[in-house]
Every structure is written in structure tokens, then in C-alpha cells.
C-alpha positions as CSV (number, residue, x, y, z in Angstrom):
1,M,-58.9,59.0,-38.5
2,S,-57.0,61.3,-36.1
3,W,-53.3,60.8,-35.6
4,P,-51.7,59.7,-32.3
5,L,-51.0,62.6,-29.9
6,S,-47.4,61.9,-29.1
7,V,-46.0,63.8,-32.1
8,D,-43.5,66.5,-31.1
9,P,-45.1,69.8,-32.3
10,R,-41.6,71.2,-33.0
11,L,-41.4,68.7,-35.9
12,G,-44.8,69.6,-37.4
13,V,-45.0,70.1,-41.1
14,L,-47.1,73.2,-40.9
15,L,-44.8,76.2,-40.6
16,L,-46.9,79.3,-40.4
17,T,-46.0,82.6,-42.0
18,A,-48.7,84.7,-40.4
19,V,-49.0,83.9,-36.7
20,C,-50.9,86.2,-34.5
21,P,-48.4,87.8,-32.1
22,P,-48.8,87.2,-28.4
23,G,-51.2,89.7,-26.7
24,V,-53.0,90.5,-30.0
25,N,-56.6,89.3,-30.2
26,C,-56.9,87.9,-33.8
27,D,-60.1,86.1,-33.0
28,T,-62.5,88.8,-33.9
29,D,-65.7,86.8,-33.6
30,G,-64.6,84.8,-30.5
31,S,-66.1,81.6,-31.9
32,V,-65.0,78.2,-30.7
33,E,-63.9,77.2,-34.2
34,S,-61.7,80.2,-34.4
35,H,-60.0,79.3,-31.1
36,L,-59.5,75.8,-32.4
37,A,-58.0,76.9,-35.7
38,M,-55.6,79.4,-34.1
39,G,-54.6,76.8,-31.4
40,K,-53.7,74.3,-34.1
41,K,-51.6,76.8,-35.9
42,L,-49.7,77.8,-32.7
43,L,-49.3,74.1,-31.8
44,A,-47.8,73.4,-35.2
45,A,-45.4,76.3,-34.8
46,G,-44.3,75.0,-31.4
47,Q,-45.9,77.9,-29.4
48,L,-47.4,75.6,-26.8
49,A,-48.4,78.1,-24.1
50,D,-50.2,80.3,-26.6
51,A,-51.9,77.3,-28.2
52,L,-53.0,76.1,-24.8
53,S,-54.7,79.5,-24.1
54,H,-56.8,79.2,-27.2
55,F,-57.8,75.6,-26.4
56,H,-58.8,76.8,-22.9
57,A,-61.0,79.4,-24.5
58,A,-62.5,76.7,-26.9
59,V,-63.3,74.4,-23.9
60,D,-64.9,77.3,-22.0
61,G,-66.9,78.3,-25.1
62,D,-68.4,74.9,-25.7
63,P,-68.0,72.2,-23.0
64,Q,-69.7,69.7,-25.3
65,N,-67.2,70.0,-28.1
66,Y,-65.0,66.8,-27.8
67,M,-62.4,68.3,-30.2
68,S,-61.7,71.2,-27.9
69,F,-60.7,68.7,-25.1
70,Y,-58.8,66.6,-27.6
71,R,-56.7,69.5,-28.8
72,R,-56.0,70.7,-25.3
73,A,-54.9,67.1,-24.3
74,T,-52.6,67.3,-27.4
75,V,-50.9,70.3,-26.0
76,Y,-50.6,68.9,-22.5
77,L,-48.9,65.8,-23.9
78,A,-46.5,67.9,-25.9
79,M,-45.7,69.8,-22.7
80,G,-45.1,66.5,-20.8
81,K,-48.1,67.1,-18.6
82,S,-49.7,63.7,-18.9
83,K,-51.7,64.0,-15.7
84,S,-53.4,67.0,-17.0
85,A,-54.1,65.3,-20.4
86,L,-55.8,62.3,-18.9
87,P,-59.0,64.0,-17.7
88,D,-59.4,65.7,-21.1
89,L,-59.0,62.4,-22.9
90,S,-61.6,60.8,-20.6
91,R,-63.9,63.7,-21.4
92,V,-63.4,63.2,-25.1
93,I,-64.3,59.5,-24.8
94,E,-67.3,60.4,-22.7
95,L,-68.5,62.7,-25.4
96,K,-67.5,60.5,-28.3
97,P,-66.9,56.8,-27.3
98,D,-65.8,55.7,-30.8
99,F,-62.9,58.2,-31.0
100,T,-60.1,55.6,-31.5
101,S,-57.2,58.0,-31.2
102,A,-58.3,59.4,-27.8
103,R,-58.9,55.9,-26.5
104,L,-55.5,54.7,-27.6
105,Q,-53.8,57.7,-26.1
106,R,-55.6,57.2,-22.8
107,G,-54.7,53.5,-22.8
108,N,-51.1,54.5,-23.3
109,L,-51.2,56.9,-20.4
110,L,-52.9,54.4,-18.1
111,L,-50.4,51.8,-19.1
112,K,-47.5,54.1,-18.2
113,Q,-49.1,54.8,-14.9
114,G,-49.5,51.2,-14.1
115,N,-53.3,51.1,-14.3
116,L,-53.2,47.9,-16.3
117,D,-56.9,46.8,-16.0
118,E,-58.1,50.2,-17.2
119,A,-55.6,50.3,-20.0
120,E,-56.7,46.9,-21.1
121,S,-60.3,48.0,-21.2
122,D,-59.4,50.9,-23.6
123,F,-57.3,48.7,-25.9
124,K,-60.0,46.1,-26.1
125,R,-62.5,48.8,-27.2
126,V,-60.3,49.8,-30.2
127,T,-62.2,48.3,-33.1
128,C,-59.8,48.8,-36.0
129,V,-58.5,45.2,-36.4
130,W,-56.3,46.3,-39.4
131,D,-54.4,48.9,-37.5
132,V,-51.0,47.5,-36.8
133,G,-50.1,50.3,-34.4
134,S,-53.2,49.7,-32.3
135,R,-52.5,46.0,-32.0
136,E,-48.9,46.5,-31.1
137,T,-49.8,48.9,-28.4
138,R,-52.4,46.5,-27.0
139,A,-49.9,43.7,-27.2
140,E,-47.5,45.8,-25.0
141,C,-50.3,46.2,-22.5
142,F,-51.0,42.5,-22.4
143,I,-47.3,41.7,-21.9
144,Q,-47.1,44.0,-18.9
145,M,-50.3,42.5,-17.5
146,G,-48.8,39.0,-17.9
147,E,-51.5,37.9,-20.4
148,N,-49.0,36.5,-22.8
149,G,-51.5,34.5,-24.8
150,K,-53.4,37.6,-25.8
151,A,-50.2,39.4,-26.6
152,I,-49.1,36.5,-28.8
153,S,-52.5,36.7,-30.6
154,D,-52.1,40.4,-31.4
155,L,-48.4,40.1,-32.4
156,K,-49.1,37.2,-34.7
157,A,-51.7,39.4,-36.4
158,T,-49.3,42.3,-36.8
159,S,-46.7,40.0,-38.3
160,K,-49.2,39.2,-41.1
161,L,-50.6,42.7,-41.5
162,R,-47.1,44.1,-42.1
163,S,-44.9,41.9,-44.3
164,D,-41.5,43.2,-42.9
165,N,-42.5,43.3,-39.2
166,T,-39.2,42.0,-37.7
167,K,-40.2,43.7,-34.4
168,A,-43.3,41.5,-34.0
169,F,-41.3,38.3,-34.6
170,L,-38.6,39.4,-32.1
171,Q,-41.3,40.2,-29.5
172,L,-43.0,36.8,-30.1
173,S,-39.6,35.0,-29.7
174,I,-38.9,36.8,-26.5
175,I,-42.4,36.1,-25.1
176,Y,-42.1,32.4,-25.9
177,Y,-38.6,32.4,-24.4
178,H,-39.8,33.8,-21.1
179,L,-42.6,31.1,-21.1
180,G,-39.9,28.5,-21.3
181,D,-40.9,27.4,-24.8
182,H,-37.4,27.2,-26.5
183,E,-38.7,25.6,-29.7
184,M,-41.3,28.2,-30.5
185,S,-38.9,31.0,-29.5
186,L,-36.4,29.6,-32.0
187,T,-39.0,29.4,-34.7
188,E,-40.1,33.0,-34.3
189,V,-36.6,34.5,-34.2
190,R,-35.7,32.6,-37.3
191,E,-38.6,34.3,-39.1
192,C,-37.1,37.6,-38.1
193,L,-33.8,36.7,-39.6
194,K,-35.4,35.5,-42.8
195,L,-36.7,39.1,-43.2
196,D,-33.4,40.7,-42.2
197,P,-30.4,38.4,-41.8
198,D,-28.4,41.4,-40.4
199,H,-30.9,42.3,-37.7
200,K,-28.6,42.7,-34.7
201,Q,-31.2,42.2,-31.9
202,C,-32.7,39.1,-33.6
203,Y,-29.3,37.6,-34.3
204,A,-28.1,38.1,-30.7
205,H,-31.4,36.6,-29.4
206,Y,-31.1,33.7,-31.9
207,K,-27.6,32.7,-30.6
208,K,-28.9,32.6,-27.0
209,V,-32.0,30.6,-27.8
210,K,-30.0,28.2,-30.1
211,K,-27.5,27.4,-27.4
212,L,-30.2,26.7,-24.8
213,N,-32.2,24.6,-27.3
214,K,-29.2,22.5,-28.1
215,Q,-28.6,21.7,-24.4
216,I,-32.2,20.8,-23.7
217,M,-32.4,18.6,-26.8
218,S,-29.2,16.9,-25.7
219,A,-30.6,16.3,-22.2
220,E,-33.8,14.8,-23.6
221,S,-31.8,12.5,-25.8
222,L,-29.9,11.2,-22.8
223,I,-33.2,10.5,-21.0
224,Q,-34.4,8.5,-24.0
225,D,-31.1,6.5,-23.9
226,E,-31.7,5.9,-20.1
227,R,-28.5,7.8,-19.3
228,Y,-30.2,9.5,-16.5
229,E,-27.4,10.9,-14.4
230,E,-25.8,12.4,-17.5
231,A,-29.2,14.0,-18.3
232,V,-29.3,15.5,-14.8
233,S,-25.9,17.1,-15.4
234,K,-27.0,18.5,-18.7
235,Y,-30.2,20.0,-17.2
236,E,-28.1,21.5,-14.4
237,A,-26.1,23.2,-17.2
238,V,-29.3,24.5,-18.7
239,M,-30.1,26.3,-15.4
240,E,-26.6,27.8,-15.4
241,T,-26.9,28.9,-19.0
242,E,-30.2,30.8,-18.3
243,P,-30.5,31.7,-14.6
244,N,-32.7,34.7,-15.3
245,V,-35.8,33.0,-16.7
246,P,-37.6,31.1,-13.9
247,Q,-39.6,29.0,-16.2
248,F,-36.5,27.3,-17.7
249,S,-35.2,26.5,-14.2
250,H,-38.6,25.1,-13.3
251,N,-38.8,23.0,-16.4
252,A,-35.2,21.7,-15.9
253,K,-36.0,20.7,-12.3
254,E,-39.1,18.9,-13.5
255,R,-37.0,16.8,-15.9
256,I,-34.3,16.3,-13.3
257,C,-37.0,15.0,-10.9
258,H,-38.1,12.5,-13.7
259,A,-34.5,11.4,-14.5
260,L,-33.6,10.8,-10.8
261,A,-36.8,8.8,-10.3
262,Q,-36.1,6.7,-13.4
263,A,-32.5,6.2,-12.1
264,Q,-34.0,4.9,-8.8
265,L,-32.2,7.5,-6.8
266,P,-35.1,8.4,-4.4
267,G,-32.9,10.3,-1.9
268,R,-32.1,12.8,-4.6
269,A,-35.4,12.6,-6.5
270,I,-37.8,13.4,-3.7
271,P,-36.4,16.8,-2.7
272,V,-36.2,18.0,-6.4
273,C,-39.7,16.7,-7.2
274,S,-41.0,18.4,-4.0
275,E,-39.5,21.7,-5.1
276,V,-41.2,21.4,-8.5
277,L,-44.6,20.6,-6.8
278,E,-44.2,23.5,-4.3
279,A,-44.2,25.9,-7.3
280,E,-46.8,23.8,-9.3
281,P,-48.9,21.6,-7.0
282,E,-51.0,20.2,-9.9
283,N,-48.1,19.0,-12.0
284,A,-49.3,15.4,-12.6
285,G,-45.9,14.4,-14.1
286,A,-44.0,15.5,-11.0
287,L,-46.5,13.8,-8.8
288,K,-46.1,10.5,-10.6
289,D,-42.3,10.8,-10.5
290,R,-42.3,11.6,-6.7
291,A,-44.7,8.7,-6.1
292,E,-42.3,6.3,-7.8
293,A,-39.4,7.7,-5.8
294,Y,-41.5,7.3,-2.6
295,I,-42.1,3.6,-3.6
296,Q,-38.4,3.1,-4.1
297,D,-37.9,4.6,-0.6
298,E,-40.6,2.4,0.8
299,Q,-42.8,5.4,1.7
300,Y,-46.0,3.8,0.4
301,E,-48.5,6.0,2.1
302,E,-46.9,9.1,0.7
303,A,-46.8,7.4,-2.8
304,I,-50.5,6.7,-2.5
305,G,-51.2,10.3,-1.6
306,D,-49.2,11.5,-4.7
307,Y,-50.9,9.1,-7.1
308,E,-54.4,10.1,-5.7
309,E,-53.5,13.8,-6.2
310,A,-52.2,13.1,-9.7
311,E,-55.5,11.2,-10.5
312,K,-57.4,14.5,-9.8
313,H,-55.5,16.3,-12.5
314,S,-55.0,13.4,-15.0
315,E,-58.1,11.3,-14.8
316,N,-57.5,9.0,-17.7
317,D,-53.8,8.4,-17.1
318,R,-53.2,4.7,-17.2
319,Q,-49.8,5.0,-15.4
320,V,-51.5,6.8,-12.5
321,K,-54.1,4.1,-12.1
322,E,-51.6,1.3,-12.3
323,G,-49.2,3.1,-10.0
324,L,-51.9,3.7,-7.4
325,E,-52.9,0.1,-7.4
326,R,-49.3,-1.0,-7.0
327,A,-48.6,1.4,-4.2
328,K,-51.7,0.1,-2.3
329,K,-50.5,-3.5,-2.8
330,L,-47.1,-2.7,-1.6
331,L,-48.4,-0.9,1.5
332,K,-50.5,-4.0,2.3
333,Q,-47.5,-6.2,1.6
334,S,-45.2,-4.2,3.8
335,K,-47.4,-4.9,6.7
336,K,-46.8,-8.6,6.1
337,R,-43.5,-10.1,4.9
338,D,-41.0,-7.8,3.2
339,Y,-38.1,-9.6,1.7
340,Y,-36.1,-6.4,1.3
341,K,-36.4,-5.7,5.0
342,I,-35.6,-9.3,5.9
343,L,-32.2,-9.0,4.2
344,G,-31.9,-5.3,5.2
345,V,-31.5,-4.0,1.6
346,K,-33.1,-1.2,-0.4
347,R,-35.6,-2.0,-3.1
348,T,-33.0,-0.6,-5.6
349,A,-30.4,-3.1,-4.4
350,Q,-28.4,-5.0,-7.1
351,K,-28.1,-8.8,-7.1
352,K,-24.6,-8.6,-5.7
353,E,-25.7,-6.6,-2.7
354,I,-28.6,-9.0,-2.1
355,I,-26.3,-12.1,-2.1
356,K,-23.8,-10.3,0.2
357,A,-26.6,-9.4,2.7
358,Y,-28.0,-12.9,2.5
359,R,-24.7,-14.5,3.4
360,K,-24.3,-12.3,6.4
361,M,-27.9,-12.9,7.6
362,A,-27.8,-16.6,7.0
363,Q,-24.6,-17.0,8.9
364,Q,-26.0,-15.0,11.8
365,W,-29.3,-17.0,12.0
366,H,-28.1,-20.5,11.1
367,P,-29.9,-22.8,13.6
368,D,-26.7,-24.6,14.5
369,N,-25.6,-21.4,16.2
370,F,-28.3,-21.8,18.9
371,M,-28.4,-24.4,21.7
372,D,-31.6,-23.5,23.4
373,A,-34.6,-25.3,21.9
374,A,-36.8,-22.2,21.8
375,D,-34.0,-20.1,20.3
376,K,-33.3,-22.8,17.7
377,K,-36.9,-22.9,16.6
378,K,-37.0,-19.1,16.3
379,A,-33.8,-19.2,14.3
380,E,-35.1,-21.9,12.0
381,K,-38.1,-19.7,11.1
382,R,-36.0,-16.7,10.5
383,F,-33.5,-18.7,8.5
384,I,-36.3,-19.9,6.2
385,D,-37.4,-16.3,5.7
386,I,-33.9,-15.3,4.8
387,A,-33.6,-18.1,2.3
388,Q,-36.9,-17.3,0.8
389,A,-36.0,-13.6,0.6
390,K,-32.8,-14.6,-1.3
391,E,-34.7,-16.9,-3.7
392,V,-37.3,-14.2,-4.5
393,L,-34.9,-11.3,-4.8
394,T,-32.3,-13.0,-7.0
395,D,-34.9,-14.4,-9.4
396,P,-35.9,-11.6,-11.9
397,E,-39.4,-13.0,-12.5
398,M,-40.2,-13.5,-8.8
399,R,-38.7,-10.2,-7.8
400,A,-40.8,-8.4,-10.5
401,K,-43.9,-10.0,-9.0
402,F,-42.9,-9.0,-5.5
403,D,-42.2,-5.4,-6.7
404,Q,-45.7,-5.3,-8.1
405,G,-47.2,-6.1,-4.7
406,E,-47.5,-9.9,-5.1
407,D,-45.8,-12.4,-2.8
408,P,-44.5,-15.3,-4.9
409,M,-44.1,-17.4,-1.7
410,D,-47.6,-16.7,-0.4
411,P,-50.1,-19.5,-1.3
412,E,-53.0,-17.0,-1.0
413,T,-51.6,-14.9,-3.9
414,Q,-50.2,-17.8,-6.0
415,Q,-52.0,-20.7,-7.5
416,G,-50.3,-23.7,-5.9
417,A,-47.7,-23.5,-3.3
418,H,-45.1,-25.6,-5.0
419,Q,-42.7,-22.6,-5.0
420,N,-42.1,-22.8,-1.3
421,Q,-42.9,-26.4,-0.7
422,H,-39.3,-27.4,-0.1
423,F,-38.9,-24.9,2.7
424,H,-41.4,-26.9,4.8
425,Q,-40.1,-30.4,4.4
426,G,-37.9,-30.2,7.4
427,F,-34.7,-28.3,7.9
428,Q,-32.4,-31.3,7.1
429,G,-30.8,-31.2,3.7
430,F,-31.2,-27.4,3.0
431,N,-28.1,-25.3,2.7
432,P,-28.8,-21.9,1.2
433,F,-25.1,-21.3,0.8
434,S,-24.8,-24.2,-1.6
435,S,-25.9,-24.1,-5.3
436,G,-26.7,-27.8,-5.0
437,G,-28.7,-27.4,-1.7
438,G,-26.9,-30.3,0.0
439,G,-24.9,-30.4,3.2
440,G,-25.5,-29.1,6.7
441,G,-27.7,-31.7,8.3
442,G,-29.6,-31.0,11.5
443,G,-27.4,-31.1,14.5
444,G,-24.2,-31.9,12.5
445,P,-21.3,-29.6,11.9
446,F,-22.1,-26.8,9.5
447,S,-19.8,-25.9,6.6
448,F,-20.2,-22.9,4.3
449,K,-20.5,-23.5,0.6
450,F,-20.5,-20.3,-1.5
451,G,-21.5,-21.8,-4.9
452,F,-23.8,-19.0,-6.0
453,N,-24.8,-18.7,-9.6
């Protein structure tokens, strides 16, 4: 097997004692082999210009001799003339396609020139699977091409082929880090430190990955504990810790989107989820989270759109199917009677907010406030709606049904209409401000009773 061509000839191990002086023709028979032999000696002695002259003569003497082109390319590389070396290496490969060293050297030159596709083609043709150097070179090419999966495959192989290959483990850790996989990055850099605990680069990288890993694991723990706003703060800290790796920022925003949706903060969740989806439109998790935020914000058509899009990329996801069905029910419901809108509160409103809104609306629409018969009749209907809204939204079971798209007060969707029967037995005797329901007869003086549970 031929050696790589990047060796500095001044460091050659062959130091000649009988070199033909410049200008003296030592090649008596003028054969190609003689030119090649003399060129090799001059190259080893560091006399590059003289060596080049002999290799020129060898090429001219036999244009089909691949070794003549290979030796001349060697000199060009030693002189730093890579552009001149490239055609010779191509000619070598044309004449001898299985010449591994020439193909590797051409791949290296193409890689340096930015011709990544052509470089990849050369590296793929290298058939020596046991050659660590070849795989490391090919891995470097894959990294520059952005084909990290292929680079990982080659580097994992080299880490097994060479027992003390700390370089491979460090490169693997760095690749995983830039992919946003903090756990695998930590695993690989630990392997490096097992081989060499004092390895400076591995230890520095280890500290960086460990810090980030700790923050991410802490944020996930907060999400599990339903401490969503604290989790958001922790993920914001992750982005501050590593602002130079876009994948970590993207992953952090995806989890912030989820946490804000779970915290029922649609105003904050929707913009973050949208930012994630702008970069990754097929992210089913972000689509589901934004759909939930849209539902919380009563944007049902948008929620349906997100769930339908998520269904394309996650066909068997039960949450998507259930969410889509719920969003459609809520859209249909919103076109009928919406208890949240009746009281003027958000879907995320707490019981205290609902009761406060109810008191205000009931006082405003109490029929005793209206003298005109038509206005009084309109107020009675509105007052019943307000009372029903309060009853549904302050009862956890009824509110849960309504949030799933069912109307507990609608006889069409409920078996039996006993839930709302008392609302239609005449207005007399009903006082929504009273826990007992008495007081406030029709036409009589109205008094407020705030005996809420």
C-alpha cells in the first residue's frame, strides 16, 4: 500500500550519499524507470525542483505509467502546488482505479477546495474498511457536507479499530452536541476521559456539556412536576448558556411552547410555537401544543388546521385524533351558546373570576331593572343564560363536559333535560345570587344575597 502524499520530503528517512549533481545526466539509458528512481532519491533529499524534472521526463516517456503521474503529484504537493497535483491524481485514478492512496489524496484536495460531492465520491470508493486513517478522512468529509449520520458511523468504527482513539470520541461528542443531543454527547466525551482522564480538550468539552445537560434535565423535571413557568425560565437559561448551537435553542423553544400551552398561557404559547413551526413545519408535537393554545384562545378553526396538519405527520397519535374531534365540537358549540362568552371570561378563567363576572352580569341584566315589557322579556332570557353559565362553569364536572364540546344544558346532547328544568318553571323564586335560591319574586323589590359556596 502506498503512503499518503502529504509527507514533507525534508523529513524523509532516505538521506542519499551519491546524488547526481544538477546539470549532470546520470540517466544513461534514459528509461522511465531510471527517471522514477532518480526522482524518488531527489525527492527524499528535498531537492524538489530536480525531482520534478525527472518525473516530467518519466511522464513524457510513458503516458500510461500511473506511477509517473503519482510521483509527480507527490512533488507538486510537497511544493504546495495542489492545483497542479489534482490533474495528475485524476490521471492516476483513470489508469488505476483501485489505487487507494491516490483516491484518498484527491479526495482530500477536493475537500479543501470545497468540492464536497466529488470528495465524497472518492472517499466512498476507498475499500479498505480496516484503515483508520481512511475512515477518519471520510468522516471529516461527511461532517463538512452536513451528513452527520454517516460521519458518526465512520467515527464509531474508528473508535473500535483503534483502542486509544480519544480523537474519535471527542469528534463524536462534538457532532452529537451540534445535533442538540446532550445525552449522547455526554456519553461519548466520557469515553474519551476514560481513555485519558487528563485529556484537556475532552475535559473542557465535558464541563460544557455537563452544565447544559444539568439545566435541561432540571427543566424537564419541572415540566413533570407541572411547574411550567419555572420550566420556561430554566429553558430560557439553556439558550443563554449555549447561544451558538441553533439546535439547542430550537429544542428549548419547542419545550417552552409545550410548557406554556400546558400552563394555559395561549398569548405567550402561540408565538413561541409558531416560531418553532416556522423552522420545522412538520413538528407534530409543536402542532399539537399550538392547537391546544388556539383552543384556549378560542381560535377553533386554527386549532383544527393544526390538528389536521399534525395528523399527516403522526397518523396513529391518539391525542391528535381526540384533539381534532374536540376542536370541531368546540367550533360547532361556539356558533351556538358559549358560556364563557356569556360571562365575558376566558376559557382559562378561575372560579373566582367566573363568580365575579357572574355577579356583575346578573346585576346588569336582572329583569327588575327593566320597565318595558319587551325589554323585560329580553332581560329574563339573558338572565337565565347568565345563571346557566355560572352553574356550568362553577361545577367541575359540567365545565369539563362543556370544555370537551358538550353542552350540559342542551337537551339534544344530554339524556334528559332535568339539569336545566328549573330554569323554565317561571322566573319567580330564582335568585342566582343566593345559595338557597330564594328571594327576589317577580315584580317585588330585589335584594342581593351573595351566599356563594
